[in-house]
C-alpha positions in Angstrom: 70.9 -23.6 -76.5 67.8 -22.6 -78.5 69.7 -20.0 -80.4 72.4 -22.3 -81.4 72.6 -23.2 -85.1 71.6 -26.8 -85.7 74.2 -29.3 -86.7 72.5 -30.0 -90.0 72.7 -26.3 -90.8 76.4 -26.2 -90.0 77.1 -29.3 -92.1 75.1 -27.9 -95.0 77.0 -24.7 -94.9 80.4 -26.5 -94.9 79.2 -28.8 -97.7 78.1 -25.8 -99.9 81.5 -24.1 -99.4 83.4 -27.3 -100.3 81.3 -27.8 -103.4 82.0 -24.2 -104.5 85.8 -24.7 -104.4 86.6 -28.4 -105.1 87.6 -29.6 -108.5 84.7 -31.1 -110.5 86.4 -34.5 -111.0 87.0 -34.8 -107.2 83.3 -34.0 -106.5 82.2 -36.6 -109.1 84.5 -39.2 -107.5 83.2 -38.6 -104.0 79.5 -38.5 -105.1 80.1 -41.8 -106.9 81.6 -43.4 -103.8 78.7 -42.3 -101.7 76.3 -43.8 -104.3 78.2 -47.1 -104.4 78.0 -47.3 -100.6 74.3 -46.8 -100.6 73.8 -49.4 -103.3 75.9 -51.8 -101.3 73.1 -52.1 -98.7 75.4 -51.2 -95.7 72.8 -48.9 -94.2 70.1 -51.6 -94.1 72.5 -54.3 -92.9 73.9 -52.3 -90.0 72.6 -52.8 -86.4 69.1 -51.4 -86.0 66.5 -50.6 -83.3 65.8 -53.7 -81.3 69.2 -55.2 -81.7 71.2 -55.8 -78.5 74.8 -54.9 -77.9 77.0 -56.5 -75.2 80.6 -57.3 -74.4 82.1 -54.2 -76.1 85.2 -52.7 -74.5 87.5 -50.2 -76.1 90.5 -48.0 -75.0 89.9 -44.3 -74.4 92.2 -41.5 -75.5 94.5 -42.3 -72.6 94.6 -46.0 -73.3 92.3 -46.9 -70.4 89.8 -49.7 -71.3 86.2 -48.6 -71.1 83.4 -51.2 -70.9 80.2 -50.1 -72.6 78.3 -52.7 -70.5 79.4 -50.9 -67.4 78.4 -47.5 -68.8 74.9 -48.7 -69.5 74.4 -49.6 -65.8 74.1 -45.9 -64.9 71.8 -44.9 -67.8 71.3 -44.8 -71.6 74.5 -44.7 -73.8 74.8 -42.7 -77.0 77.5 -44.1 -79.3 78.7 -41.9 -82.1 80.8 -43.4 -84.8 83.0 -40.8 -86.7 85.7 -41.2 -89.3 88.5 -39.3 -87.6 89.9 -35.9 -86.6 91.0 -35.3 -90.2 87.3 -35.1 -91.2 85.8 -31.6 -91.0 82.2 -32.9 -90.8 83.2 -35.1 -87.9 84.7 -32.2 -86.0 81.5 -30.2 -86.5 79.6 -33.1 -85.1 81.9 -33.5 -82.1 81.8 -29.8 -81.2 78.0 -29.7 -81.6 77.7 -32.5 -79.0 80.0 -30.8 -76.6 77.3 -28.0 -76.3 74.8 -30.6 -75.2 76.7 -32.1 -72.3 74.8 -30.3 -69.6 71.5 -31.7 -70.9 73.0 -35.2 -71.2 74.1 -35.0 -67.6 70.6 -34.0 -66.5 69.2 -37.0 -68.4 71.7 -39.4 -66.8 73.0 -40.4 -70.3 76.6 -41.1 -71.3 78.0 -40.1 -74.7 80.9 -41.9 -76.3 82.5 -41.0 -79.7 84.2 -43.9 -81.5 86.6 -43.8 -84.4 89.3 -46.2 -85.8 92.1 -43.8 -84.8 94.8 -44.8 -82.4 94.4 -43.6 -78.8 97.1 -40.9 -79.4 95.3 -39.6 -82.5 92.0 -39.8 -80.6 93.5 -37.6 -77.9 94.6 -35.1 -80.5 91.1 -34.9 -81.8 89.7 -34.5 -78.3 92.1 -31.7 -77.5 91.6 -29.9 -80.9 87.9 -29.8 -80.5 88.0 -29.1 -76.7 85.6 -31.9 -75.9 84.9 -33.3 -72.4 83.1 -36.5 -73.3 84.7 -39.9 -73.8 86.5 -40.6 -77.0 87.2 -44.3 -77.7 89.7 -45.9 -80.1 88.5 -48.7 -82.4 91.8 -49.3 -84.2 91.0 -53.1 -84.4 87.6 -52.3 -85.9 85.9 -54.4 -83.3 83.0 -52.0 -82.7 82.8 -50.9 -86.3 82.3 -54.5 -87.4 80.0 -55.3 -84.5 77.6 -52.5 -85.5 78.0 -53.5 -89.2 79.2 -50.2 -90.5 82.7 -51.0 -91.8 83.6 -50.4 -95.5 86.8 -50.6 -97.5 87.8 -47.5 -99.5 87.9 -47.9 -103.2 91.3 -47.7 -105.0 90.3 -44.2 -106.3 89.6 -42.9 -102.8 92.8 -44.5 -101.5 94.7 -42.6 -104.1 92.9 -39.4 -103.3 93.3 -39.7 -99.5 97.0 -40.4 -100.1 97.4 -37.3 -102.1 95.8 -35.0 -99.5 97.8 -36.6 -96.7 95.2 -38.8 -95.0 97.2 -41.9 -94.5 94.5 -43.9 -92.7 96.5 -47.1 -92.3 99.0 -45.1 -90.2 96.5 -42.8 -88.5 94.4 -45.8 -87.4 97.4 -48.0 -86.7 96.0 -51.0 -88.3 97.4 -50.9 -91.8 93.9 -50.9 -93.4 92.0 -48.5 -95.6 88.7 -49.2 -93.7 86.4 -46.7 -92.1 83.0 -46.7 -90.4 80.1 -44.9 -92.1 79.0 -42.2 -89.7 76.3 -43.6 -87.4 74.7 -42.8 -84.0 73.1 -45.3 -81.7 71.2 -45.0 -78.4 71.2 -48.0 -76.2 69.0 -48.5 -73.1 70.1 -50.0 -69.8 69.4 -53.5 -71.3 71.9 -52.8 -74.1 69.0 -52.7 -76.6 69.3 -50.1 -79.4 66.4 -47.7 -79.2 67.6 -45.2 -81.8 69.8 -45.7 -84.9 70.9 -43.2 -87.5 73.1 -44.8 -90.1 74.1 -42.8 -93.1 76.4 -43.7 -96.1 76.7 -40.1 -97.0 79.5 -38.9 -94.6 78.2 -35.3 -94.8 75.0 -36.1 -93.0 74.8 -36.8 -89.2 72.1 -37.3 -86.6 70.8 -34.1 -85.2 71.6 -34.0 -81.5 68.0 -32.8 -80.6 66.6 -35.9 -82.3 69.0 -38.2 -80.4 68.1 -36.4 -77.1 64.4 -37.0 -77.8 65.2 -40.7 -78.0 67.0 -40.6 -74.7 64.0 -38.7 -73.1 61.7 -41.4 -74.4 63.8 -44.1 -72.8 63.8 -42.2 -69.5 60.1 -41.7 -69.5 59.3 -45.4 -69.8 
């Protein structure tokens, strides 16, 4: 594990490659969209440390309803919000977490990854990335809105996504061009958030080692 490249390094490497090959106008549009999201205040208005989460249930990749309240009974819960299996940064994040499952098990923590994709598309993402942890479908955006991380894509991004084949209203099964900004939350057994990483720049994610440190802090109390 110690020799594994960090998630932040993997993300930076992919980002550098993308910047080197993407058209300048596309890069400018995406940078502008990120800037607009940051200015909107979505990062500061999202759920934060000290907030309590309860009553959240979502279907997993097989359609079975999973209650986060019930998961919390057995130990801390890490909830990762990702955009979808079409997002290369999200896939890097999911695969990075797969390599930490043994440590999570030893800590008695549960990891769930949440996206607005339909259960079928969530299953495809799970199989593609060969991940063994629970993947939940938030097609109705219940969790995304609960955590305060939902945003509507601009007309320019809708046009761009349409051109590259990312038909989000169809992939997510809700007819909407709405996504969560990437975020990671750790909840203790009282449902209280003890760690929150909310980032409007979709290319940045919480480092698993930092999240695991938060879990260890909960367990040591």
